[in-house]
Each structure stands twice: as structure tokens, then as C-alpha cells.
VOPAGU-2260 file (C-alpha; in pm, 1 decimal, decimal comma):
REM VOPAGU-2260
SITE   aa  ch    i         X         Y         Z
SITE  UNK   A    0       0,0       0,0       0,0
SITE  UNK   A    1     143,9     332,1    -110,0
SITE  UNK   A    2     -22,7     638,5      40,6
SITE  UNK   A    3     160,3     858,2    -212,3
SITE  UNK   A    4     -73,7     728,3    -484,2
SITE  UNK   A    5    -360,4     913,8    -318,1
SITE  UNK   A    6    -447,8    1277,9    -362,1
SITE  UNK   A    7    -464,4    1507,2     -60,5
SITE  UNK   A    8    -843,6    1473,4     -58,9
SITE  UNK   A    9    -824,5    1094,4     -64,3
SITE  UNK   A   10    -580,4    1101,9     226,7
SITE  UNK   A   11    -837,4    1304,1     423,1
SITE  UNK   A   12   -1108,5    1051,7     330,4
SITE  UNK   A   13    -880,4     762,7     427,3
SITE  UNK   A   14    -787,4     906,9     765,2
SITE  UNK   A   15   -1131,8    1027,4     866,6
SITE  UNK   A   16   -1313,7     713,1     754,8
SITE  UNK   A   17   -1057,2     484,7     922,8
SITE  UNK   A   18   -1083,7     681,0    1246,0
SITE  UNK   A   19   -1463,9     676,6    1232,3
SITE  UNK   A   20   -1469,1     298,8    1183,3
SITE  UNK   A   21   -1224,3     237,3    1468,8
SITE  UNK   A   22   -1406,0     475,1    1704,6
SITE  UNK   A   23   -1739,5     308,4    1628,3
SITE  UNK   A   24   -1634,7      14,5    1846,2
SITE  UNK   A   25   -1547,9     225,9    2151,9
SITE  UNK   A   26   -1841,2     241,5    2396,0
SITE  UNK   A   27   -1865,1     618,8    2428,2
SITE  UNK   A   28   -2147,2     682,4    2180,6
SITE  UNK   A   29   -2438,1     670,9    2428,1
SITE  UNK   A   30   -2475,7     643,4    2803,4
SITE  UNK   A   31   -2756,5     513,9    3018,6
SITE  UNK   A   32   -2714,2     619,2    3378,6
SITE  UNK   A   33   -2942,9     557,5    3672,5
SITE  UNK   A   34   -2974,1     820,2    3942,0
SITE  UNK   A   35   -2730,3     722,9    4213,9
SITE  UNK   A   36   -2635,7     398,1    4039,5
SITE  UNK   A   37   -2374,1     291,6    3787,3
SITE  UNK   A   38   -2391,7     395,6    3424,0
SITE  UNK   A   39   -2352,1     191,6    3110,7
SITE  UNK   A   40   -2195,8     313,8    2783,9
SITE  UNK   A   41   -2266,0     184,8    2435,1
SITE  UNK   A   42   -2083,0     175,1    2102,8
SITE  UNK   A   43   -2228,3     278,5    1767,2
SITE  UNK   A   44   -2300,2     -87,9    1689,5
SITE  UNK   A   45   -2511,9    -148,1    1999,8
SITE  UNK   A   46   -2888,4    -131,3    2012,7
SITE  UNK   A   47   -2872,7     220,3    2154,5
SITE  UNK   A   48   -2882,5     367,2    1803,9
SITE  UNK   A   49   -3101,9     281,5    1513,6
SITE  UNK   A   50   -3050,0     237,0    1143,2
SITE  UNK   A   51   -2901,2     574,4    1050,2
SITE  UNK   A   52   -2593,3     566,2    1274,1
SITE  UNK   A   53   -2510,6     212,0    1164,8
SITE  UNK   A   54   -2560,0     310,3     799,6
SITE  UNK   A   55   -2318,7     601,1     847,8
SITE  UNK   A   56   -2051,4     362,9     978,1
SITE  UNK   A   57   -2111,5     123,3     688,3
SITE  UNK   A   58   -2068,9     413,1     442,9
SITE  UNK   A   59   -1741,6     499,5     616,4
SITE  UNK   A   60   -1631,0     138,4     568,2
SITE  UNK   A   61   -1711,1     162,8     195,7
SITE  UNK   A   62   -1508,7     486,5     166,2
SITE  UNK   A   63   -1223,5     323,3     356,2
SITE  UNK   A   64   -1223,5      19,0     126,6
SITE  UNK   A   65   -1224,5     234,4    -189,1
SITE  UNK   A   66    -933,1     448,8     -70,1
SITE  UNK   A   67    -733,1     143,9      39,7
SITE  UNK   A   68    -792,1     -15,0    -301,8
SITE  UNK   A   69    -671,5     305,2    -467,9
SITE  UNK   A   70    -364,4     314,1    -241,7
SITE  UNK   A   71    -276,1     -44,2    -332,4
SITE  UNK   A   72    -301,6      35,0    -702,7
SITE  UNK   A   73    -597,6    -192,3    -767,7
SITE  UNK   A   74    -779,1    -103,7   -1087,4
SITE  UNK   A   75   -1134,3      -8,1    -991,9
SITE  UNK   A   76   -1422,2     -76,1   -1231,1
SITE  UNK   A   77   -1550,7     215,0   -1434,8
SITE  UNK   A   78   -1800,8     411,5   -1228,7
SITE  UNK   A   79   -2079,4     631,5   -1367,2
SITE  UNK   A   80   -1951,1     912,4   -1140,9
SITE  UNK   A   81   -1602,7    1029,9   -1052,0
SITE  UNK   A   82   -1433,6     914,1    -735,6
SITE  UNK   A   83   -1455,9    1264,2    -589,1
SITE  UNK   A   84   -1832,6    1265,5    -622,6
SITE  UNK   A   85   -1844,8     914,2    -477,1
SITE  UNK   A   86   -1644,5    1028,3    -173,9
SITE  UNK   A   87   -1862,2    1337,8    -131,9
SITE  UNK   A   88   -2175,5    1123,7    -152,0
SITE  UNK   A   89   -2047,7     869,7      99,6
SITE  UNK   A   90   -1930,5    1140,4     337,7
SITE  UNK   A   91   -2244,8    1347,9     296,1
SITE  UNK   A   92   -2476,8    1054,8     357,1
SITE  UNK   A   93   -2269,5     946,4     657,7
SITE  UNK   A   94   -2291,1    1302,0     790,1
SITE  UNK   A   95   -2666,8    1303,9     740,2
SITE  UNK   A   96   -2704,1     969,9     919,8
SITE  UNK   A   97   -2497,1    1086,5    1214,5
SITE  UNK   A   98   -2682,9    1418,3    1233,2
SITE  UNK   A   99   -3008,1    1223,9    1250,4
SITE  UNK   A  100   -2848,4    1019,8    1528,2
SITE  UNK   A  101   -2761,3    1339,2    1715,3
SITE  UNK   A  102   -3109,3    1484,5    1671,5
SITE  UNK   A  103   -3293,2    1163,5    1758,8
SITE  UNK   A  104   -3054,8    1058,0    2033,0
SITE  UNK   A  105   -3010,1     703,9    2154,8
SITE  UNK   A  106   -3316,0     481,8    2180,4
SITE  UNK   A  107   -3452,3     405,7    2522,4
SITE  UNK   A  108   -3447,6      34,6    2436,9
SITE  UNK   A  109   -3791,4     -22,2    2585,4
SITE  UNK   A  110   -3685,9     152,5    2904,0
SITE  UNK   A  111   -3939,4     435,8    2885,0
SITE  UNK   A  112   -4082,3     346,1    3224,2
SITE  UNK   A  113   -3732,1     339,4    3372,5
SITE  UNK   A  114   -3661,9     676,6    3208,4
SITE  UNK   A  115   -3960,7     818,8    3390,1
SITE  UNK   A  116   -3817,1     679,2    3714,3
SITE  UNK   A  117   -3478,3     850,4    3677,7
SITE  UNK   A  118   -3291,7     680,8    3392,5
SITE  UNK   A  119   -3082,5     933,6    3202,9
SITE  UNK   A  120   -3021,9     847,4    2837,5
SITE  UNK   A  121   -2761,2    1076,3    2684,3
SITE  UNK   A  122   -2554,4    1114,1    2372,5
SITE  UNK   A  123   -2188,0    1028,9    2413,3
SITE  UNK   A  124   -1892,7    1237,2    2301,2
SITE  UNK   A  125   -1805,2    1003,4    2014,0
SITE  UNK   A  126   -2139,5    1068,7    1846,7
SITE  UNK   A  127   -2035,3    1431,5    1805,2
SITE  UNK   A  128   -1681,4    1333,2    1703,9
SITE  UNK   A  129   -1839,6    1104,2    1443,6
SITE  UNK   A  130   -2027,5    1399,6    1294,7
SITE  UNK   A  131   -1699,5    1589,4    1260,2
SITE  UNK   A  132   -1527,3    1288,7    1100,0
SITE  UNK   A  133   -1813,0    1238,8     852,4
SITE  UNK   A  134   -1789,3    1607,5     760,5
SITE  UNK   A  135   -1414,1    1556,3     708,2
SITE  UNK   A  136   -1490,9    1264,2     476,7
SITE  UNK   A  137   -1718,4    1485,3     267,7
SITE  UNK   A  138   -1457,9    1764,5     267,0
SITE  UNK   A  139   -1188,6    1519,9     154,5
SITE  UNK   A  140   -1414,2    1403,6    -127,1
SITE  UNK   A  141   -1476,2    1764,9    -229,1
SITE  UNK   A  142   -1102,2    1834,2    -223,4
SITE  UNK   A  143   -1038,4    1527,6    -439,8
SITE  UNK   A  144   -1315,3    1632,9    -675,8
SITE  UNK   A  145   -1144,8    1971,0    -723,2
SITE  UNK   A  146    -817,9    1801,5    -819,6
SITE  UNK   A  147   -1004,4    1573,8   -1061,6
SITE  UNK   A  148   -1148,8    1876,4   -1240,0
SITE  UNK   A  149    -810,2    2047,7   -1276,0
SITE  UNK   A  150    -621,7    1742,5   -1398,6
SITE  UNK   A  151    -501,4    1773,1   -1758,7
SITE  UNK   A  152    -683,6    1589,0   -2031,3
SITE  UNK   A  153    -537,5    1262,0   -2156,0
SITE  UNK   A  154    -467,5    1397,1   -2503,7
SITE  UNK   A  155    -306,3    1715,1   -2373,3
SITE  UNK   A  156    -433,5    2064,7   -2436,8
SITE  UNK   A  157    -672,6    2089,5   -2725,7
SITE  UNK   A  158    -618,4    2332,9   -3009,1
SITE  UNK   A  159    -895,8    2578,8   -3087,2
SITE  UNK   A  160   -1093,9    2521,8   -3405,9
SITE  UNK   A  161    -984,6    2715,2   -3713,9
SITE  UNK   A  162   -1160,3    3046,2   -3782,3
SITE  UNK   A  163   -1457,9    3036,7   -4020,4
SITE  UNK   A  164   -1382,5    3108,9   -4382,8
């Protein structure tokens, strides 16, 4: 694997998506704490969060796999969109999923009665860090997309057409 094969934007996508995937396993995404009793923390993969947070992590895994394949020099199949737009889409959808997770918060897991009796269900710090990392993924994709647009054409610069006669 040669990181030098990647553009600056792809390096941002690689780093932010790898960090998001690794952090998804650390149990600081949600916390259930009972008044006066011990608390319990949950990872992004636990039942504390629904579909959207897990989808965001899966999208980060896809971005990570694509950038690792590019770094290893593997020839990717022809895509209907450029890689920059793919990275922006993956990062943007991951950001949207994590923002929904922030707005909705962790699920009570059927503990609504316990919540009324003093159970505190809160968002963990890594949920907010995940939002920042997903935004970095989208920014890296945008940065890569800008370098794709400024890359020279395969045939070199084109000559202007001759003037009309």
C-alpha cells in the first residue's frame, strides 16, 4: 500500500473514515445512567442507536475500502460518477445519518418506564466526534473532486478550431 498514490483529498477521506470505523467500536457513543447507580456506555453498533448511525458507519467502511484499493493500485471498475463525487456522496450521507443520530438521540431500548423513574439516556462524546469525521470525509471528497477537475486531459491541451472562412 502506497499512500503517495492518493491525492490530498483521498488522504483526508482515508484518515477520517478509518478513524470513524475504529471509534465506532469504543463504547462512548451513548450512556444510560441511573440516578445514584452505575452507568452503562454503548458503542455505535449497539442497540442504543437505530438504522441511521449504523448506515453512516457502513458508508465509512465503503469509503475506507475504496481508498485502500486506490492506495494499493488496484484497478477499480468504471463508475458512472467520478471518485470525488463518490467520496462526497459517501461522506455526505454518513454526515446526514450521524446528524439524525444526534437529533434523535439514543433509543430508550424499551426503558421508557425506567426513564420516567430517573434513567438518564444521553448522547456520548463520540457521536459528536463522528459527525466531525463524517464532515471531514465529505470535505476530503470535495477536495479530491477539485483536483479531478483540474487534472489535464489525456490527449493534452486541445487546439482551438480554425476560424470560419
